[in-house]
C-alpha positions as CSV (number, residue, x, y, z in Angstrom):
1,M,9.8,51.0,226.8
2,I,13.6,50.9,227.0
3,G,14.6,47.5,228.3
4,S,17.7,48.3,230.3
5,G,17.9,48.7,234.0
6,V,19.4,52.0,233.4
7,Y,16.1,53.4,231.9
8,N,13.8,52.3,234.9
9,Y,13.2,55.8,236.0
10,I,12.7,57.0,232.3
11,N,10.2,54.0,231.6
12,L,8.3,54.9,234.9
13,L,8.1,58.6,233.8
14,S,7.0,57.6,230.4
15,K,4.2,55.5,231.8
16,A,3.2,58.5,234.0
17,A,3.2,60.8,231.0
18,D,1.0,58.3,229.0
19,A,-1.4,58.3,231.9
20,S,-1.4,62.2,231.9
21,W,-2.1,62.1,228.4
22,V,-5.1,59.9,228.7
23,R,-6.2,61.9,231.7
24,N,-6.1,65.0,229.4
25,T,-8.3,63.3,226.9
26,V,-10.9,62.3,229.6
27,L,-11.1,65.7,231.1
28,N,-11.6,67.2,227.5
29,N,-14.4,64.8,227.1
30,N,-16.0,65.8,230.4
31,L,-15.8,69.5,229.1
32,A,-17.2,68.5,225.8
33,N,-20.2,66.8,227.5
34,V,-21.0,69.5,230.0
35,S,-24.5,70.1,228.4
36,T,-25.4,66.5,227.8
37,P,-28.3,65.3,229.8
38,G,-27.3,62.3,232.2
39,F,-23.5,62.6,231.4
40,K,-21.5,61.6,234.3
41,R,-17.8,62.7,234.4
42,S,-15.1,60.4,234.2
43,D,-11.4,60.2,235.3
44,I,-8.6,57.8,235.3
45,A,-6.8,55.7,237.9
46,F,-3.2,55.6,237.7
47,E,-1.6,57.3,240.7
48,D,-3.1,54.4,243.1
49,Y,-1.5,51.7,241.1
50,L,2.0,53.6,241.1
51,K,1.7,54.1,244.9
52,K,1.1,50.4,245.4
53,E,3.8,49.4,243.2
54,L,6.4,51.7,244.8
55,S,5.2,50.8,248.3
56,S,5.5,47.0,247.5
57,A,9.3,47.5,247.6
58,G,9.2,48.3,251.3
59,T,9.7,51.5,253.5
60,N,13.5,50.9,254.0
61,V,14.4,50.9,250.2
62,F,16.1,53.7,248.4
63,M,13.8,55.2,245.8
64,D,16.0,54.0,242.8
65,Q,15.6,50.4,244.2
66,A,11.7,50.9,244.5
67,V,11.7,52.2,240.9
68,A,13.7,49.2,239.6
69,G,11.3,46.7,241.4
70,V,8.3,48.3,239.7
71,D,6.3,46.0,237.4
72,L,5.4,48.3,234.5
73,S,2.9,46.0,233.2
74,K,0.7,46.5,236.4
75,L,0.7,50.3,235.8
76,N,-2.3,50.5,233.5
77,V,-4.7,53.5,233.0
78,T,-8.1,52.7,234.2
79,T,-10.9,54.9,233.1
80,Y,-13.9,55.1,235.6
81,V,-17.0,57.1,236.0
82,D,-16.8,59.4,238.9
83,Q,-19.7,59.9,241.5
84,K,-22.3,58.4,239.5
85,E,-25.0,59.1,242.1
86,L,-24.1,62.8,242.1
87,S,-25.8,65.4,240.0
88,Y,-25.4,69.1,239.8
89,R,-28.3,69.6,237.7
90,L,-31.9,68.3,237.3
91,D,-30.9,66.6,233.9
92,G,-28.6,64.2,235.7
93,N,-25.2,65.8,234.7
94,N,-22.3,65.9,237.1
95,V,-19.9,67.9,235.3
96,D,-18.6,71.1,237.0
97,V,-17.0,73.3,234.3
98,D,-14.7,75.1,236.9
99,V,-13.6,71.9,238.6
100,E,-12.8,70.4,235.2
101,N,-10.9,73.4,234.1
102,A,-8.8,73.3,237.2
103,N,-8.1,69.7,236.8
104,L,-7.1,70.2,233.2
105,A,-4.7,72.9,234.3
106,Q,-3.2,70.8,237.0
107,N,-2.9,67.7,234.6
108,S,-1.2,70.0,231.9
109,I,1.5,71.2,234.5
110,R,2.0,67.5,235.5
111,Y,2.3,66.4,231.8
112,Y,5.0,69.1,230.9
113,T,6.8,68.3,234.2
114,L,7.0,64.7,233.5
115,L,8.3,65.4,229.9
116,D,10.8,68.0,231.4
117,S,11.9,65.2,233.8
118,I,12.3,62.6,230.9
119,T,14.4,65.1,228.9
120,Q,16.6,66.0,232.0
121,E,17.3,62.2,232.5
122,F,18.2,61.6,229.0
123,S,20.6,64.8,229.4
124,R,22.2,63.2,232.3
125,I,22.7,60.0,230.4
126,R,24.1,61.6,227.4
127,M,26.6,63.7,229.6
128,V,27.9,60.6,231.3
129,L,28.4,59.0,227.9
130,N,30.2,62.0,226.5
131,R,32.8,61.9,229.4
132,N,34.3,58.8,228.1
């Protein structure tokens, strides 16, 4: 992480990209275990932590102030087993290939969008620095 206040938004985007990368690994693991008896799908919790941190700044705060107030150490990726009691098959597995592929596609779009946003932020900073 970059330790200046100028980079708050970039640091937040970086944490979100890291979470998206972990989700990609978890989703691929789900797909790899689609035929494993008793396997339960996993997912990650990140967005809930992010919403909580952003909302802790209050509702009358501008977004850049909310981002500046985010404690990045509280934005951890937590892996959890989703719907332990649900099974689609008699062998106890609850992985749905179509759902996992849709989640993987959505996550890929999110990841590349985050990377693009980080690149754009650095481009803006470079443009400002080059004007002087």
